[in-house]
C-alpha positions as CSV (number, residue, x, y, z in Angstrom):
1,M,-108.7,24.5,-104.0
2,R,-106.8,23.9,-100.8
3,K,-107.5,20.5,-99.5
4,G,-106.3,18.4,-96.6
5,I,-103.1,16.7,-97.6
6,K,-101.7,13.8,-95.8
7,G,-98.4,12.0,-95.5
8,S,-95.2,12.8,-97.3
9,L,-96.9,15.4,-99.6
10,V,-96.5,18.0,-96.9
11,A,-93.0,18.4,-95.7
12,A,-93.9,21.3,-93.4
13,A,-97.4,20.8,-92.3
14,T,-97.0,23.0,-89.2
15,A,-96.0,25.9,-91.5
16,V,-99.4,26.2,-93.2
17,A,-99.9,30.0,-93.0
18,A,-100.5,33.0,-95.2
19,L,-97.5,33.8,-97.3
20,A,-98.9,37.1,-98.4
21,G,-102.1,39.1,-98.5
22,A,-104.6,37.4,-100.8
23,T,-105.9,40.5,-102.5
24,Q,-105.3,40.5,-106.3
25,A,-104.1,43.8,-107.6
26,S,-106.4,45.3,-110.1
27,A,-103.5,46.0,-112.4
28,D,-102.7,42.4,-112.9
29,I,-103.6,40.7,-116.1
30,V,-107.1,39.1,-115.9
31,Q,-106.9,35.3,-115.7
32,P,-109.4,32.6,-116.7
33,T,-111.7,31.4,-113.9
34,V,-110.4,28.0,-112.9
35,E,-110.2,25.7,-109.8
36,V,-106.9,24.0,-109.2
37,D,-106.7,21.0,-106.9
38,T,-103.3,21.6,-105.3
39,A,-103.2,18.2,-103.7
40,K,-103.4,16.7,-107.1
41,V,-100.7,19.0,-108.4
42,A,-98.5,17.7,-105.6
43,Q,-99.3,14.1,-106.5
44,I,-98.4,14.6,-110.1
45,L,-95.1,16.4,-109.3
46,H,-94.1,13.4,-107.0
47,E,-94.9,11.1,-110.0
48,K,-92.9,13.1,-112.5
49,L,-90.0,14.1,-110.4
50,G,-89.7,10.9,-108.2
51,D,-89.4,7.3,-109.1
52,G,-85.9,7.8,-110.5
53,N,-86.8,10.7,-112.7
54,T,-84.3,12.9,-110.8
55,V,-81.6,12.2,-108.2
56,G,-83.1,14.7,-105.8
57,Y,-86.1,17.1,-106.0
58,A,-88.4,19.4,-104.0
59,F,-91.4,21.5,-104.8
60,A,-93.7,24.0,-103.0
61,I,-97.2,25.1,-103.9
62,S,-99.2,28.2,-102.8
63,E,-102.8,29.2,-103.7
64,D,-104.2,32.7,-103.3
65,G,-101.1,33.7,-101.3
66,V,-101.4,30.8,-98.9
67,F,-99.1,27.8,-98.5
68,A,-100.9,24.8,-99.9
69,A,-98.4,21.9,-100.3
70,S,-94.8,20.9,-100.5
71,G,-92.9,17.7,-101.1
72,S,-89.5,16.2,-101.9
73,G,-87.6,13.1,-102.6
74,G,-84.2,11.6,-103.3
75,K,-80.8,12.9,-102.2
76,A,-79.2,16.3,-102.1
77,R,-75.9,14.6,-101.3
78,I,-75.5,11.0,-102.1
79,D,-72.0,10.8,-100.5
80,K,-73.3,12.1,-97.2
81,N,-76.8,10.6,-97.3
82,I,-78.4,14.1,-97.1
83,A,-82.1,14.1,-98.2
84,F,-83.4,16.8,-100.6
85,T,-86.1,18.8,-98.8
86,P,-88.4,21.7,-99.6
87,Y,-86.0,23.8,-97.5
88,T,-82.8,22.7,-99.4
89,R,-81.2,25.8,-101.0
90,M,-79.2,25.6,-104.2
91,D,-78.2,27.8,-107.1
92,I,-81.6,28.4,-109.0
93,A,-79.6,29.3,-112.1
94,S,-81.6,31.5,-114.6
95,A,-84.7,31.5,-112.5
96,T,-82.7,34.3,-110.7
97,K,-83.7,36.5,-113.7
98,N,-87.3,36.7,-112.4
99,I,-86.0,38.3,-109.1
100,A,-83.4,40.5,-110.9
101,G,-86.1,41.7,-113.3
102,A,-88.4,42.7,-110.5
103,A,-85.5,44.4,-108.7
104,L,-84.6,46.6,-111.7
105,L,-88.3,47.5,-112.4
106,K,-88.8,48.4,-108.8
107,L,-85.9,50.8,-109.0
108,V,-87.1,52.2,-112.4
109,E,-90.4,53.0,-110.9
110,A,-88.9,54.6,-107.8
111,R,-86.7,56.7,-109.9
112,G,-89.7,57.9,-111.9
113,V,-88.4,56.9,-115.3
114,S,-90.0,54.7,-117.9
115,L,-89.2,51.3,-119.4
116,D,-88.1,53.0,-122.5
117,T,-85.4,55.0,-120.8
118,K,-82.0,54.7,-122.4
119,L,-79.8,52.7,-119.9
120,W,-76.4,53.9,-121.0
121,G,-76.4,56.9,-118.6
122,Y,-76.6,54.4,-115.6
123,L,-73.6,52.4,-116.7
124,P,-70.0,52.9,-115.3
125,L,-68.1,55.7,-117.1
126,D,-65.3,53.3,-118.4
127,L,-68.0,51.1,-120.1
128,R,-69.6,54.3,-121.7
129,S,-66.1,55.5,-122.9
130,T,-65.6,52.4,-125.1
131,M,-69.1,51.3,-126.0
132,H,-70.3,51.4,-129.6
133,E,-72.7,54.2,-130.4
134,S,-75.6,51.7,-131.0
135,W,-75.7,50.8,-127.4
136,K,-76.9,54.3,-126.5
137,N,-80.3,53.5,-127.9
138,L,-80.7,50.4,-125.7
139,T,-83.6,50.6,-123.2
140,I,-84.5,49.0,-120.0
141,R,-87.5,47.2,-121.6
142,Q,-85.3,45.7,-124.3
143,I,-82.7,44.4,-121.9
144,L,-85.3,42.8,-119.5
145,G,-87.3,41.5,-122.5
146,H,-84.4,39.9,-124.5
147,R,-84.9,42.3,-127.4
148,S,-81.6,44.1,-127.2
149,G,-80.0,42.5,-130.3
150,I,-77.1,41.3,-128.1
151,A,-77.8,37.6,-128.8
152,Q,-77.9,38.1,-132.5
153,M,-74.7,40.1,-132.4
154,T,-72.7,37.7,-130.4
155,A,-73.9,34.8,-132.5
156,S,-72.2,36.5,-135.6
157,L,-68.9,37.1,-133.9
158,S,-65.7,35.3,-134.8
159,D,-64.5,32.6,-132.5
160,A,-61.7,34.9,-131.3
161,D,-64.2,37.6,-130.4
162,K,-66.6,35.1,-128.8
163,A,-63.8,34.1,-126.4
164,N,-63.8,37.6,-125.0
165,V,-67.6,37.8,-124.5
166,G,-68.7,37.1,-120.9
167,T,-71.1,38.0,-118.1
168,L,-68.3,39.4,-115.8
169,Y,-67.3,43.1,-116.0
170,A,-64.6,42.7,-118.6
171,G,-66.7,40.4,-120.8
172,V,-69.6,42.9,-120.8
173,K,-67.2,45.7,-121.5
174,F,-65.8,43.9,-124.6
175,T,-69.3,43.0,-125.8
176,M,-70.4,46.7,-125.7
177,T,-67.7,47.6,-128.2
178,K,-69.6,45.7,-130.9
179,P,-72.6,47.1,-132.7
180,I,-76.1,45.9,-131.9
181,V,-79.5,46.3,-133.6
182,V,-81.8,47.3,-130.7
183,D,-85.4,46.2,-130.6
184,S,-84.5,43.0,-132.4
185,P,-86.8,40.0,-132.2
186,W,-86.8,38.1,-128.9
187,S,-83.6,36.1,-128.5
188,Y,-82.6,34.9,-125.0
189,T,-79.1,35.5,-123.6
190,N,-77.6,35.8,-120.2
191,M,-75.8,38.9,-121.3
192,N,-79.0,41.0,-121.0
193,Y,-79.2,40.4,-117.3
194,A,-75.5,40.8,-116.9
195,V,-76.0,44.4,-118.2
196,A,-79.0,44.8,-115.9
197,R,-76.9,43.8,-112.9
198,L,-74.4,46.7,-113.7
199,I,-77.1,49.3,-113.5
200,I,-79.0,48.1,-110.4
201,P,-76.5,49.6,-107.9
202,K,-76.4,53.0,-109.7
203,L,-80.2,53.3,-109.7
204,W,-80.3,52.2,-106.0
205,D,-77.8,55.0,-105.2
206,L,-79.9,57.5,-107.1
207,V,-83.2,56.4,-105.3
208,E,-81.6,56.1,-101.8
209,P,-78.5,58.3,-101.8
210,G,-78.1,57.8,-98.1
211,R,-77.6,54.1,-98.4
212,G,-73.9,54.6,-99.4
213,V,-73.9,52.5,-102.6
214,P,-70.6,53.2,-104.4
215,D,-69.9,53.5,-108.1
216,V,-69.8,50.1,-109.9
217,T,-66.4,48.7,-110.5
218,A,-65.1,45.4,-112.0
219,T,-65.7,43.6,-108.8
220,N,-68.5,45.0,-106.8
221,S,-71.7,44.9,-108.9
222,G,-72.7,41.5,-107.8
223,G,-72.4,42.3,-104.1
224,W,-74.5,45.4,-104.3
225,T,-77.1,43.8,-106.6
226,L,-77.4,41.0,-104.0
227,A,-77.7,43.5,-101.2
228,Y,-80.6,45.2,-102.9
229,I,-82.4,41.9,-103.6
230,N,-82.0,40.8,-100.0
231,E,-83.0,44.1,-98.4
232,R,-85.6,45.4,-100.7
233,L,-87.2,42.3,-102.2
234,L,-86.5,39.1,-100.2
235,A,-86.6,40.5,-96.6
236,P,-90.0,42.1,-97.1
237,A,-91.3,38.8,-98.4
238,G,-90.0,37.1,-95.2
239,I,-87.3,35.2,-97.0
240,A,-83.9,34.9,-95.2
241,P,-80.9,36.6,-96.8
242,T,-79.2,34.5,-99.4
243,S,-76.0,34.6,-101.5
244,C,-74.5,32.9,-104.5
245,V,-72.5,30.6,-102.4
246,P,-74.0,28.1,-99.9
247,V,-74.0,28.7,-96.1
248,S,-72.1,25.4,-95.7
249,A,-70.3,23.8,-98.7
250,D,-70.1,20.6,-96.6
251,T,-73.9,20.0,-96.6
252,A,-75.0,21.9,-99.8
253,P,-76.5,19.9,-102.7
254,H,-74.4,18.5,-105.4
255,A,-75.2,18.3,-109.1
256,Y,-75.3,14.7,-110.5
257,D,-75.3,12.8,-113.7
258,I,-78.5,10.8,-113.3
259,A,-77.1,8.0,-115.6
260,D,-74.0,7.6,-113.4
261,T,-74.2,8.9,-109.8
262,A,-71.3,6.7,-108.7
263,K,-68.9,9.2,-110.3
264,G,-69.9,11.7,-107.7
265,G,-71.5,15.2,-107.8
266,V,-70.2,18.8,-107.8
267,L,-71.0,21.8,-105.8
268,V,-72.5,24.6,-107.9
269,Q,-71.8,28.2,-106.9
270,L,-70.4,31.5,-108.1
271,D,-67.1,31.6,-106.2
272,G,-63.9,33.4,-106.7
273,A,-64.0,36.0,-109.5
274,D,-67.4,34.5,-110.7
275,W,-69.1,35.8,-107.6
276,E,-69.1,39.2,-109.2
277,A,-71.9,38.0,-111.5
278,C,-74.2,37.2,-108.5
279,G,-77.8,38.2,-108.7
280,G,-78.1,39.1,-112.4
281,H,-78.4,36.4,-114.8
282,R,-78.1,33.5,-112.3
283,G,-76.6,32.5,-108.9
284,L,-79.1,33.0,-106.1
285,H,-79.2,30.1,-103.6
286,L,-82.9,29.5,-102.7
287,S,-85.1,26.6,-101.7
288,A,-88.5,25.6,-103.2
289,M,-90.2,27.1,-100.2
290,D,-88.3,30.4,-100.7
291,M,-89.2,30.5,-104.3
292,V,-92.9,29.9,-103.8
293,R,-93.0,32.5,-101.0
294,W,-91.3,34.9,-103.5
295,Q,-93.9,34.1,-106.1
296,A,-96.8,34.6,-103.6
297,H,-95.5,37.9,-102.6
298,L,-94.7,38.9,-106.2
299,R,-98.3,38.3,-107.2
300,H,-100.2,39.3,-104.0
301,G,-98.0,41.3,-101.8
302,T,-96.5,44.7,-101.7
303,V,-92.8,43.9,-102.3
304,V,-93.4,45.4,-105.8
305,S,-96.3,47.5,-107.0
306,P,-99.2,46.5,-109.2
307,T,-97.5,48.6,-111.9
308,V,-94.4,46.5,-111.8
309,R,-96.4,43.3,-111.8
310,F,-98.3,44.5,-114.8
311,Q,-95.1,45.5,-116.6
312,M,-93.6,42.1,-116.0
313,D,-96.7,40.2,-117.3
314,S,-97.6,42.5,-120.2
315,F,-94.0,42.7,-121.6
316,K,-92.8,39.3,-120.3
317,L,-90.0,40.9,-118.3
318,G,-88.4,38.5,-115.9
319,W,-90.4,35.7,-117.5
320,Y,-89.3,33.3,-120.1
321,E,-91.3,34.3,-123.2
322,T,-91.9,30.9,-124.7
323,M,-93.2,29.5,-121.4
324,T,-95.7,32.5,-121.0
325,N,-98.9,30.9,-122.3
326,T,-101.9,32.2,-124.1
327,G,-105.5,31.2,-124.8
328,A,-107.1,29.2,-122.0
329,W,-103.8,29.4,-120.1
330,A,-103.2,33.0,-120.4
331,G,-101.8,34.1,-117.0
332,S,-99.3,31.2,-116.8
333,Y,-95.8,32.7,-116.3
334,T,-92.6,30.7,-115.6
335,H,-88.9,31.1,-115.6
336,G,-86.7,28.0,-115.5
337,G,-83.1,27.6,-114.7
338,D,-80.6,25.1,-116.3
339,L,-77.0,24.4,-115.3
340,F,-75.0,21.8,-117.3
341,L,-71.8,20.9,-115.5
342,G,-69.0,18.6,-116.6
343,G,-69.6,14.9,-117.0
344,S,-73.4,15.4,-117.6
345,R,-74.0,16.7,-114.1
346,E,-77.0,19.0,-114.1
347,Q,-79.1,21.2,-111.9
348,H,-82.6,22.6,-112.8
349,S,-85.2,24.9,-111.4
350,C,-88.6,26.5,-112.2
351,Q,-90.8,29.0,-110.5
352,G,-94.0,30.5,-111.8
353,K,-97.6,31.5,-111.3
354,F,-100.7,30.1,-112.9
355,P,-104.5,30.7,-113.3
356,G,-106.5,29.9,-110.2
357,G,-104.1,31.9,-108.0
358,V,-101.6,29.1,-107.9
359,E,-97.8,29.5,-107.6
360,V,-95.3,26.6,-108.0
361,A,-91.6,26.2,-107.5
362,V,-89.5,23.1,-108.2
363,L,-85.8,22.3,-107.8
364,M,-83.7,19.2,-108.8
365,N,-80.1,18.4,-108.8
366,S,-79.9,16.3,-111.9
367,K,-81.4,15.9,-115.4
368,V,-85.2,15.5,-115.4
369,L,-86.1,12.4,-117.3
370,S,-89.8,13.2,-117.5
371,G,-89.3,16.4,-119.5
372,Y,-88.4,20.1,-119.2
373,Q,-89.1,21.1,-115.6
374,C,-91.3,24.1,-116.4
375,S,-93.4,22.0,-118.8
376,V,-93.8,19.3,-116.1
377,V,-95.0,22.0,-113.7
378,L,-97.5,23.6,-116.2
379,N,-98.9,20.2,-117.2
380,A,-99.3,19.3,-113.6
381,V,-101.4,22.4,-112.9
382,K,-103.4,21.9,-116.1
383,D,-104.1,18.3,-115.2
384,A,-105.4,19.3,-111.8
385,T,-107.6,22.0,-113.1
386,T,-111.3,22.4,-113.8
387,T,-112.7,25.4,-115.6
388,S,-115.8,27.3,-114.2
């Protein structure tokens, strides 16, 4: 239930407005009937993320497609005394996969192909020329659902071969020379979404041939995947264009070691050659407000179709499977992001949707002492919920 919220719990009281149409698509998975006190969710998040549990944090909450609450605390930059706010953008790490998954599914639908379409035909020719035959059986559903067998295969490689595996073009190309057992049990790996990044531009070109999308090369897949996400997903949701580097490195958040902030923080971005991985398995720079706006539009809006939403939920595509809950909490879907930098410096994120029409996004630029961030969010919603 949306209630009046006073004081520091609302960082943008003047921004209370509809984030998206509040009509629930009939194709969405039916959720239990619950009432969520979003003011209480905000209070719990302040308790769990503040009071020294993070260096800096922010959260935003929406309900039925309408902004409900936001809050923040601590520092984005200790050295420059810059506060963390709900509008602070940083690398959301693997929470990017939720948006990348929606992007690929939107293109699959527009192309008129199924989730079980073999994806090899959308890959660059030079990758196809060296790939192992087993990769020709790999489908879009298996890539987005982490059932490709890639994680199991890479785990069994020699140390020498593992050194050649990577999410950039050359690393993906090498990985594809090794045999996989498709439709393996769920096993999470960034490589699945690195492969997805390499086919998004090709599908975009096929769907919109006049857009001028070039063939994918070793350096351009990240740029064109980012362009699709900005133009066809974020812009329709009213979210300003983003990248995998900050607008200003001088004011962007740093990742900190919460046990020793005196040693300083580090800027997290996909710069140099790493920028080519942008928009697949990680890298988008977004704020808590951006992320909750995305979640509101993902559930309630028209940025993707009801069919795409149903596919994401039914097959756990773009969601983290072990944080997709069942029973009384069926309808809770999240994807977190975790970055572990040198010297115990960390950044974390989580975005998701929950019963009661509630969406929540959180960001923090250190380890979270109170627990895994998506569990903190889920438990906050549960503790603020009554069942009808």
